[in-house]
N, C-alpha and C positions, 0 to 999 in steps of 0.2 A: 490754458485749457482749451481744447478743441473737441468738438463733437461733429461727426459727419454722418450723413444718411443718404447713401446712394440708392436709387430706385430704378428698376427696369420693369416695364409692363409690356407684354406682348399679347395682342388680340388679333387673331386671324392674320391679316396682312398689314397691320398697323403696329409699329413699334414706337414706344414713347420712353424717353430716358429723362431722368432728373437727378440733380445732386444738390443737396443742401448742406450748409456748414454754418457753424456758429463759433466765434472765437472770443477770447477775453483778453484783457490787458495783462501785461507782465506783472508779476508779483512785486508790489511796491516794497514789501519787507526785504525781499531778496535784493532788489536794486539798492535799497538803503544799506544793507549789509556790505555789498560790494563797494559802493561809493565811500562808505565809512573807512574802508581799508585802502583808500587812495586810488581806486580804479575809476577812470573817467566815465561819465554817464554813457557815452556812445559805446565804449568798450564793454561796460557792464551789460548793456542791452544786448549787444552782439553775443556775449557769452551765454546769456540766458536763452536767447533764441536758438543758438547753435546746440546747446544742451538738449533743448526740447525736440528739435528736428532730428538730431543725431540719434536719439533714442529710438525713433521710428525707423530711420534708415538702417541702423545696425541689425534690425530683425530680418533684413533681406538675406536669404540663404546663399545666393550666388555671389561669390567674392568679387568677380569682375564688375558686376552691376553695382554692388554695394560700394566698392572703392570709387567707381566713376561718380556716383551720386554724392559721396562724401567730398570728393574734390570739387564738384560743382557747388555744393553747399558752402564750403569754405570760401570759394571764389566769390559767390554772390554776397555772402555776409561781409566780406572785406570791403565791398562797395558801400556799406553803411557808414564807414569812416570817412569816405570821400565827400 
């Protein structure tokens, strides 16, 4: 689960930006389910993270940007195994 709260305040000639985020752990039940089916821990974690992030990336309407980010996502997550 992730909750973000971007903020932008503009007063006369002073601009202030802030961004807050909170994150949680991966679902232990989902990890157990995957590991009980023979999927190694690192791969199970990668699968859950990819599924979570992919859901957000796939909402991007422009295909070129969406595909670029999906390729970057897969590339970065493959580094978890290293």
